[in-house]
C-alpha positions, 0 to 999 in steps of 0.5 A: 481736308484739301478740297476744291469746289470744282471738284469733279468726280473722284477717280479713287477713294480709299484709306492710307494707313500706317504709313512709314515714310524714311527720307535721304538727301539726294543730289539734285543732279540725280532728280532733275532728269526725272522732274516732269516739265513745268516743276521745280525741285523742291528742297528742304533744309538746302537739301533735295530729299527722296523718301521710301514710303510704305503704307496700307490701302484699305476700302479701295474704290475706283469710280465708286466701285470695290473690286473683290480681292483689290480693296486692301494691299500694300503700297511702297514707293520711292519719290521726290519733291517738286513745285509748280507755279500755275498760270495764275501764280498759284505755288503747288507743292507736289511729289514725283514717284520714281518707283510704285510697288503693289502686290497685284498686277491689275493695280499696276495696270490701272495705275499705269493707265490712268496716270502713267505712274511707274507702277510694278507688281511684286509679291509684298507683305506687312507687319504692323502693331501700331496703337495711336497712344502707344506706337508700335512697330510697322514693317513692309516687305517685298521681293523683286528679282529673287532678293528680298527687301524690307523697311521698318521702324518702332516708334513710341508714345502718341502720335501728334500733329506735325509741327507747322514748318517742320520737316514732318509736315514737309514730307507729309503735306503734298496734295499734287502728283506730277508725272510725264506721259511717255519717255524713255527708261533706264536700266532699272526700268525707271521712266526718265520722263524726258519726253511727253506731255506732263500731267497733274492730279490732286490728292485730298487727306486731313492733316496727319498725325506723326511719329519722328521714327528714331529707329528705322532700317532698309535693306535689299539690293537697291541697284536693280530696282531703282538703278546704281546712283540712287541705290547708292543714296539709299545705302546711306544713313536716312536723314529722318524717318516718320511714321503717320496714321493715315486717314481717308483719301481722294485721288482726283482725275489727272489732266495735262498741264500748260508748259 
């Protein structure tokens, strides 16, 4: 697990399980306005990527306290990848979230308050039959504006550690999150992060065993949720897809960075 000795008390602990990560090549010009100040886009194989990620939160505790009815739930997020060079010269690879969906309003409110992340509460569901040695199916669904959305994948055989230097490692091994406090919005309600201070937070977890997912699908009218240009990206064929077993995670308190 990616830990630091001077670790403050975690803000959140949980298990992230049964992750489905679908990845598209996306023009950098669409993502540059969303990148918080002090970060830069982090391409893979010469292309900037966006990922639609569905997974289960389990055993969730905030500041060590588990809230009844809010410990197990789905999340689906749309994210992209950035780098930051610290004043000490350390290279940090992180993610920026374009939209994060959860099924309970209280979860979305706490996440927006604590990290300034673009959370939205919508009805959600999941159907998973996944075994570490055999594979199976993973499906997440949600509703928005009266429209149904669904992501799903089928994998076979045993999950394996992501190969060093592989695309699967790139997609799954990011331990920093970046967001910008403040900023306006576009017609889809997505924060543009053009103003305000950049905040950084760390996420710790072990390396995940993964499957490559040759059979994958995404359905839904994405324009009202993600905007017209990102909807065009998501309407295309994914570049890749992976399913990860997941693990315990620790989300640390965030703080502003010096830009």
